[in-house]
N, CA, C and O atoms as a GROMACS GRO file, in nm:
protein
  268
    1MET      N    1  12.189   7.779   8.186
    1MET     CA    2  12.272   7.866   8.108
    1MET      C    3  12.392   7.908   8.193
    1MET      O    4  12.375   7.952   8.307
    2VAL      N    5  12.509   7.896   8.140
    2VAL     CA    6  12.633   7.931   8.209
    2VAL      C    7  12.681   8.064   8.155
    2VAL      O    8  12.702   8.079   8.034
    3VAL      N    9  12.699   8.159   8.245
    3VAL     CA   10  12.746   8.293   8.206
    3VAL      C   11  12.874   8.320   8.283
    3VAL      O   12  12.877   8.310   8.406
    4ASN      N   13  12.980   8.353   8.212
    4ASN     CA   14  13.107   8.383   8.276
    4ASN      C   15  13.125   8.533   8.292
    4ASN      O   16  13.222   8.591   8.243
    5ASP      N   17  13.032   8.593   8.358
    5ASP     CA   18  13.037   8.738   8.379
    5ASP      C   19  13.025   8.766   8.529
    5ASP      O   20  12.927   8.726   8.592
    6PRO      N   21  13.124   8.835   8.586
    6PRO     CA   22  13.117   8.861   8.730
    6PRO      C   23  13.000   8.951   8.768
    6PRO      O   24  12.949   8.940   8.880
    7TRP      N   25  12.954   9.039   8.679
    7TRP     CA   26  12.840   9.124   8.710
    7TRP      C   27  12.713   9.040   8.720
    7TRP      O   28  12.626   9.068   8.803
    8TYR      N   29  12.702   8.939   8.637
    8TYR     CA   30  12.586   8.849   8.641
    8TYR      C   31  12.580   8.779   8.777
    8TYR      O   32  12.474   8.769   8.838
    9ASP      N   33  12.695   8.731   8.824
    9ASP     CA   34  12.700   8.665   8.954
    9ASP      C   35  12.665   8.762   9.067
    9ASP      O   36  12.595   8.726   9.162
   10ALA      N   37  12.713   8.885   9.055
   10ALA     CA   38  12.683   8.985   9.159
   10ALA      C   39  12.534   9.015   9.161
   10ALA      O   40  12.475   9.025   9.268
   11LEU      N   41  12.473   9.030   9.044
   11LEU     CA   42  12.330   9.058   9.039
   11LEU      C   43  12.248   8.942   9.090
   11LEU      O   44  12.144   8.962   9.153
   12GLN      N   45  12.294   8.820   9.064
   12GLN     CA   46  12.222   8.704   9.115
   12GLN      C   47  12.229   8.699   9.268
   12GLN      O   48  12.135   8.650   9.332
   13ALA      N   49  12.335   8.748   9.326
   13ALA     CA   50  12.347   8.750   9.471
   13ALA      C   51  12.263   8.857   9.533
   13ALA      O   52  12.215   8.841   9.645
   14VAL      N   53  12.242   8.968   9.462
   14VAL     CA   54  12.169   9.081   9.516
   14VAL      C   55  12.017   9.065   9.495
   14VAL      O   56  11.938   9.126   9.567
   15GLN      N   57  11.978   8.985   9.398
   15GLN     CA   58  11.836   8.975   9.363
   15GLN      C   59  11.747   8.932   9.481
   15GLN      O   60  11.642   8.995   9.500
   16PRO      N   61  11.780   8.830   9.560
   16PRO     CA   62  11.691   8.795   9.672
   16PRO      C   63  11.679   8.907   9.776
   16PRO      O   64  11.573   8.928   9.835
   17VAL      N   65  11.789   8.976   9.797
   17VAL     CA   66  11.785   9.088   9.892
   17VAL      C   67  11.695   9.199   9.839
   17VAL      O   68  11.618   9.258   9.915
   18TRP      N   69  11.704   9.229   9.711
   18TRP     CA   70  11.621   9.333   9.650
   18TRP      C   71  11.474   9.294   9.656
   18TRP      O   72  11.389   9.378   9.684
   19GLU      N   73  11.443   9.165   9.630
   19GLU     CA   74  11.306   9.120   9.635
   19GLU      C   75  11.250   9.126   9.776
   19GLU      O   76  11.130   9.144   9.794
   20ALA      N   77  11.335   9.111   9.876
   20ALA     CA   78  11.290   9.121  10.016
   20ALA      C   79  11.269   9.265  10.058
   20ALA      O   80  11.179   9.294  10.137
   21ILE      N   81  11.351   9.354  10.007
   21ILE     CA   82  11.346   9.493  10.054
   21ILE      C   83  11.248   9.579   9.975
   21ILE      O   84  11.207   9.685  10.023
   22GLN      N   85  11.211   9.536   9.855
   22GLN     CA   86  11.122   9.616   9.769
   22GLN      C   87  10.986   9.642   9.835
   22GLN      O   88  10.941   9.756   9.832
   23PRO      N   89  10.918   9.544   9.895
   23PRO     CA   90  10.790   9.577   9.961
   23PRO      C   91  10.806   9.674  10.077
   23PRO      O   92  10.717   9.755  10.104
   24LEU      N   93  10.920   9.666  10.145
   24LEU     CA   94  10.943   9.760  10.255
   24LEU      C   95  10.959   9.903  10.204
   24LEU      O   96  10.913   9.998  10.267
   25ILE      N   97  11.024   9.918  10.090
   25ILE     CA   98  11.041  10.051  10.030
   25ILE      C   99  10.904  10.106   9.988
   25ILE      O  100  10.874  10.223  10.013
   26ILE      N  101  10.824  10.023   9.926
   26ILE     CA  102  10.691  10.066   9.882
   26ILE      C  103  10.605  10.104  10.000
   26ILE      O  104  10.538  10.207   9.997
   27ALA      N  105  10.607  10.022  10.105
   27ALA     CA  106  10.530  10.052  10.226
   27ALA      C  107  10.580  10.181  10.292
   27ALA      O  108  10.501  10.261  10.342
   28GLY      N  109  10.710  10.200  10.292
   28GLY     CA  110  10.765  10.323  10.348
   28GLY      C  111  10.719  10.448  10.277
   28GLY      O  112  10.686  10.548  10.339
   29PHE      N  113  10.717  10.440  10.142
   29PHE     CA  114  10.667  10.554  10.066
   29PHE      C  115  10.518  10.579  10.093
   29PHE      O  116  10.475  10.694  10.107
   30ALA      N  117  10.440  10.471  10.099
   30ALA     CA  118  10.295  10.486  10.125
   30ALA      C  119  10.271  10.547  10.262
   30ALA      O  120  10.189  10.638  10.276
   31ILE      N  121  10.341  10.498  10.362
   31ILE     CA  122  10.326  10.552  10.498
   31ILE      C  123  10.375  10.697  10.503
   31ILE      O  124  10.317  10.781  10.571
   32GLY      N  125  10.484  10.724  10.432
   32GLY     CA  126  10.536  10.861  10.429
   32GLY      C  127  10.438  10.959  10.365
   32GLY      O  128  10.424  11.072  10.411
   33VAL      N  129  10.371  10.916  10.260
   33VAL     CA  130  10.271  11.002  10.197
   33VAL      C  131  10.158  11.030  10.292
   33VAL      O  132  10.109  11.143  10.302
   34VAL      N  133  10.114  10.925  10.365
   34VAL     CA  134  10.004  10.943  10.463
   34VAL      C  135  10.045  11.042  10.570
   34VAL      O  136   9.970  11.135  10.600
   35PHE      N  137  10.164  11.025  10.626
   35PHE     CA  138  10.210  11.118  10.730
   35PHE      C  139  10.227  11.260  10.676
   35PHE      O  140  10.194  11.357  10.744
   36ALA      N  141  10.278  11.272  10.553
   36ALA     CA  142  10.293  11.405  10.494
   36ALA      C  143  10.158  11.474  10.478
   36ALA      O  144  10.146  11.593  10.504
   37ILE      N  145  10.059  11.399  10.436
   37ILE     CA  146   9.927  11.457  10.419
   37ILE      C  147   9.868  11.497  10.553
   37ILE      O  148   9.811  11.606  10.567
   38VAL      N  149   9.882  11.411  10.652
   38VAL     CA  150   9.827  11.441  10.784
   38VAL      C  151   9.895  11.562  10.845
   38VAL      O  152   9.828  11.654  10.892
   39PHE      N  153  10.028  11.565  10.846
   39PHE     CA  154  10.098  11.678  10.905
   39PHE      C  155  10.081  11.804  10.822
   39PHE      O  156  10.080  11.914  10.877
   40GLY      N  157  10.067  11.790  10.691
   40GLY     CA  158  10.040  11.907  10.606
   40GLY      C  159   9.904  11.964  10.638
   40GLY      O  160   9.889  12.086  10.645
   41ALA      N  161   9.804  11.879  10.658
   41ALA     CA  162   9.671  11.927  10.692
   41ALA      C  163   9.673  11.997  10.828
   41ALA      O  164   9.607  12.099  10.846
   42ILE      N  165   9.747  11.942  10.923
   42ILE     CA  166   9.756  12.006  11.055
   42ILE      C  167   9.824  12.143  11.043
   42ILE      O  168   9.782  12.240  11.106
   43LYS      N  169   9.930  12.149  10.963
   43LYS     CA  170  10.007  12.274  10.952
   43LYS      C  171   9.928  12.384  10.884
   43LYS      O  172   9.924  12.497  10.932
   44ILE      N  173   9.863  12.351  10.770
   44ILE     CA  174   9.794  12.457  10.698
   44ILE      C  175   9.655  12.488  10.754
   44ILE      O  176   9.592  12.587  10.716
   45GLY      N  177   9.608  12.404  10.842
   45GLY     CA  178   9.482  12.434  10.907
   45GLY      C  179   9.363  12.364  10.847
   45GLY      O  180   9.372  12.300  10.742
   46TRP      N  181   9.253  12.376  10.914
   46TRP     CA  182   9.133  12.306  10.872
   46TRP      C  183   9.068  12.369  10.750
   46TRP      O  184   8.982  12.307  10.687
   47ARG      N  185   9.106  12.491  10.717
   47ARG     CA  186   9.046  12.557  10.602
   47ARG      C  187   9.079  12.484  10.471
   47ARG      O  188   8.995  12.476  10.381
   48PHE      N  189   9.202  12.432  10.462
   48PHE     CA  190   9.244  12.365  10.340
   48PHE      C  191   9.241  12.211  10.355
   48PHE      O  192   9.281  12.140  10.263
   49ALA      N  193   9.196  12.160  10.468
   49ALA     CA  194   9.197  12.017  10.493
   49ALA      C  195   9.117  11.937  10.390
   49ALA      O  196   9.160  11.828  10.353
   50PRO      N  197   9.001  11.986  10.344
   50PRO     CA  198   8.929  11.907  10.241
   50PRO      C  199   9.011  11.889  10.112
   50PRO      O  200   9.005  11.783  10.050
   51TYR      N  201   9.087  11.990  10.073
   51TYR     CA  202   9.169  11.980   9.953
   51TYR      C  203   9.283  11.882   9.973
   51TYR      O  204   9.318  11.806   9.883
   52VAL      N  205   9.342  11.885  10.091
   52VAL     CA  206   9.448  11.789  10.122
   52VAL      C  207   9.393  11.648  10.124
   52VAL      O  208   9.457  11.555  10.076
   53PHE      N  209   9.273  11.633  10.179
   53PHE     CA  210   9.210  11.501  10.181
   53PHE      C  211   9.183  11.452  10.039
   53PHE      O  212   9.206  11.335  10.010
   54ILE      N  213   9.136  11.538   9.952
   54ILE     CA  214   9.110  11.501   9.814
   54ILE      C  215   9.240  11.459   9.745
   54ILE      O  216   9.244  11.361   9.672
   55GLY      N  217   9.348  11.535   9.770
   55GLY     CA  218   9.478  11.499   9.714
   55GLY      C  219   9.528  11.365   9.766
   55GLY      O  220   9.585  11.286   9.691
   56ALA      N  221   9.506  11.340   9.893
   56ALA     CA  222   9.547  11.212   9.951
   56ALA      C  223   9.467  11.097   9.891
   56ALA      O  224   9.522  10.990   9.865
   57MET      N  225   9.340  11.117   9.870
   57MET     CA  226   9.257  11.014   9.809
   57MET      C  227   9.302  10.988   9.665
   57MET      O  228   9.301  10.873   9.621
   58MET      N  229   9.339  11.091   9.594
   58MET     CA  230   9.386  11.072   9.456
   58MET      C  231   9.516  10.990   9.454
   58MET      O  232   9.531  10.899   9.373
   59VAL      N  233   9.608  11.022   9.544
   59VAL     CA  234   9.734  10.945   9.554
   59VAL      C  235   9.704  10.800   9.590
   59VAL      O  236   9.761  10.708   9.533
   60TRP      N  237   9.613  10.781   9.686
   60TRP     CA  238   9.580  10.646   9.731
   60TRP      C  239   9.518  10.565   9.617
   60TRP      O  240   9.551  10.448   9.599
   61ILE      N  241   9.430  10.627   9.541
   61ILE     CA  242   9.367  10.558   9.429
   61ILE      C  243   9.468  10.531   9.318
   61ILE      O  244   9.468  10.422   9.260
   62LEU      N  245   9.554  10.628   9.288
   62LEU     CA  246   9.650  10.611   9.180
   62LEU      C  247   9.753  10.502   9.210
   62LEU      O  248   9.805  10.438   9.117
   63GLN      N  249   9.784  10.479   9.336
   63GLN     CA  250   9.881  10.375   9.366
   63GLN      C  251   9.826  10.238   9.337
   63GLN      O  252   9.903  10.145   9.313
   64TYR      N  253   9.695  10.221   9.338
   64TYR     CA  254   9.638  10.090   9.308
   64TYR      C  255   9.607  10.072   9.160
   64TYR      O  256   9.575   9.962   9.117
   65LEU      N  257   9.617  10.176   9.082
   65LEU     CA  258   9.596  10.162   8.937
   65LEU      C  259   9.712  10.094   8.869
   65LEU      O  260   9.696  10.036   8.761
   66ASP      N  261   9.831  10.100   8.931
   66ASP     CA  262   9.951  10.042   8.871
   66ASP      C  263   9.955   9.889   8.888
   66ASP      O  264  10.021   9.820   8.811
   67THR      N  265   9.884   9.836   8.988
   67THR     CA  266   9.892   9.692   9.014
   67THR      C  267   9.801   9.612   8.926
   67THR      O  268   9.797   9.490   8.937
   0.00000   0.00000   0.00000
């Protein structure tokens, strides 16, 4: 199919880059959530750590429900 649209050509050029960077973005968010949970648990103390752990497990489980 021939399309004479400059936006189509631009998107075709960006698509391989986006496909390469998308897993890195997903991994970055996953690692960021883990670090946020760990540092949050350290900051608020061990009294609330079980609740933070439960929240982290829920996020971890929910991320695999989408795939």
